[in-house]
VOSE-328836 format. One record per residue (C-alpha): residue number from 0; residue in one letter; chain; z, y, x. Coordinates in steps of 0.2 Angstrom, whole numbers. Layout:
BEGIN
+------+-------+-------+-------+-------+-------+
! voke ! lumdo ! rovex !    zz !    yy !    xx !
+------+-------+-------+-------+-------+-------+
!  NUM !     A !     A !     Z !     Y !     X !
...
+------+-------+-------+-------+-------+-------+
This chain:
BEGIN
+------+-------+-------+-------+-------+-------+
! voke ! lumdo ! rovex !    zz !    yy !    xx !
+------+-------+-------+-------+-------+-------+
!    0 !     C !     A !  -132 !   713 !   214 !
!    1 !     T !     A !  -151 !   714 !   217 !
!    2 !     S !     A !  -155 !   697 !   223 !
!    3 !     E !     A !  -158 !   680 !   215 !
!    4 !     T !     A !  -152 !   671 !   230 !
!    5 !     P !     A !  -137 !   673 !   241 !
!    6 !     E !     A !  -139 !   687 !   255 !
!    7 !     Q !     A !  -137 !   684 !   273 !
!    8 !     V !     A !  -118 !   687 !   278 !
!    9 !     D !     A !  -121 !   703 !   288 !
!   10 !     A !     A !  -133 !   711 !   275 !
!   11 !     G !     A !  -128 !   729 !   271 !
!   12 !     S !     A !  -114 !   738 !   279 !
!   13 !     P !     A !   -96 !   732 !   282 !
!   14 !     S !     A !   -81 !   738 !   273 !
!   15 !     D !     A !   -68 !   749 !   280 !
!   16 !     F !     A !   -60 !   733 !   286 !
!   17 !     G !     A !   -75 !   727 !   295 !
!   18 !     L !     A !   -79 !   713 !   282 !
!   19 !     Y !     A !   -96 !   709 !   274 !
!   20 !     N !     A !  -100 !   704 !   256 !
!   21 !     M !     A !   -83 !   701 !   249 !
!   22 !     T !     A !   -89 !   703 !   231 !
!   23 !     G !     A !  -105 !   699 !   222 !
!   24 !     N !     A !  -114 !   688 !   235 !
!   25 !     V !     A !  -106 !   671 !   232 !
!   26 !     F !     A !   -89 !   665 !   225 !
!   27 !     E !     A !   -77 !   660 !   238 !
!   28 !     W !     A !   -67 !   644 !   238 !
!   29 !     C !     A !   -48 !   647 !   238 !
!   30 !     A !     A !   -35 !   635 !   245 !
!   31 !     N !     A !   -25 !   635 !   229 !
!   32 !     E !     A !   -27 !   624 !   214 !
!   33 !     Y !     A !   -33 !   633 !   198 !
!   34 !     T !     A !   -19 !   637 !   186 !
!   35 !     F !     A !   -21 !   643 !   168 !
!   36 !     R !     A !    -7 !   655 !   170 !
!   37 !     Y !     A !    -9 !   664 !   187 !
!   38 !     G !     A !     6 !   663 !   198 !
!   39 !     S !     A !    14 !   648 !   189 !
!   40 !     D !     A !    13 !   631 !   198 !
!   41 !     K !     A !    20 !   620 !   185 !
!   42 !     A !     A !    12 !   603 !   183 !
!   43 !     D !     A !     6 !   607 !   165 !
!   44 !     N !     A !    -2 !   623 !   171 !
!   45 !     V !     A !   -14 !   615 !   184 !
!   46 !     L !     A !   -32 !   611 !   180 !
!   47 !     Q !     A !   -34 !   594 !   188 !
!   48 !     N !     A !   -46 !   592 !   203 !
!   49 !     S !     A !   -50 !   611 !   202 !
!   50 !     R !     A !   -49 !   625 !   214 !
!   51 !     S !     A !   -49 !   644 !   212 !
!   52 !     I !     A !   -65 !   653 !   216 !
!   53 !     R !     A !   -65 !   672 !   218 !
!   54 !     G !     A !   -77 !   687 !   222 !
!   55 !     G !     A !   -91 !   686 !   210 !
!   56 !     A !     A !  -109 !   679 !   213 !
!   57 !     F !     A !  -127 !   684 !   213 !
!   58 !     L !     A !  -130 !   674 !   197 !
!   59 !     F !     A !  -119 !   684 !   186 !
!   60 !     S !     A !  -122 !   702 !   180 !
!   61 !     D !     A !  -106 !   706 !   171 !
!   62 !     S !     A !   -97 !   719 !   182 !
!   63 !     Q !     A !   -80 !   712 !   178 !
!   64 !     N !     A !   -84 !   697 !   189 !
!   65 !     F !     A !   -87 !   708 !   204 !
!   66 !     R !     A !   -69 !   710 !   209 !
!   67 !     N !     A !   -59 !   702 !   222 !
!   68 !     S !     A !   -46 !   699 !   208 !
!   69 !     A !     A !   -58 !   690 !   197 !
!   70 !     R !     A !   -53 !   672 !   196 !
!   71 !     F !     A !   -62 !   657 !   190 !
!   72 !     S !     A !   -60 !   638 !   191 !
!   73 !     C !     A !   -72 !   625 !   199 !
!   74 !     F !     A !   -71 !   607 !   201 !
!   75 !     E !     A !   -68 !   602 !   220 !
!   76 !     S !     A !   -83 !   590 !   219 !
!   77 !     S !     A !   -95 !   605 !   214 !
!   78 !     C !     A !  -109 !   609 !   226 !
!   79 !     L !     A !  -117 !   625 !   220 !
!   80 !     N !     A !  -127 !   639 !   230 !
!   81 !     C !     A !  -116 !   652 !   222 !
!   82 !     I !     A !  -100 !   646 !   230 !
!   83 !     G !     A !   -96 !   648 !   248 !
!   84 !     F !     A !   -81 !   650 !   260 !
!   85 !     R !     A !   -75 !   662 !   273 !
!   86 !     I !     A !   -68 !   657 !   289 !
!   87 !     A !     A !   -53 !   667 !   294 !
!   88 !     S !     A !   -40 !   667 !   308 !
!   89 !     D !     A !   -22 !   674 !   310 !
+------+-------+-------+-------+-------+-------+
């Protein structure tokens, strides 16, 4: 990423699916609670008051973070300029 701040949503070219900035701009909040072991929903596996975030963000330079499958935790009460959300419809 070449910026020190988030980019405008439609900056650059869309993907083959017509989506913009799916990785590397800001992390995106996910609806699911963060679990230590992905795919398990057992109570002892959940990090309390935490949600999953995905997609990488402009603040990080490690290329491993710039994947849709990269998964991190963030407390629900967090307010950071490197985390956003995407509105979608079925």
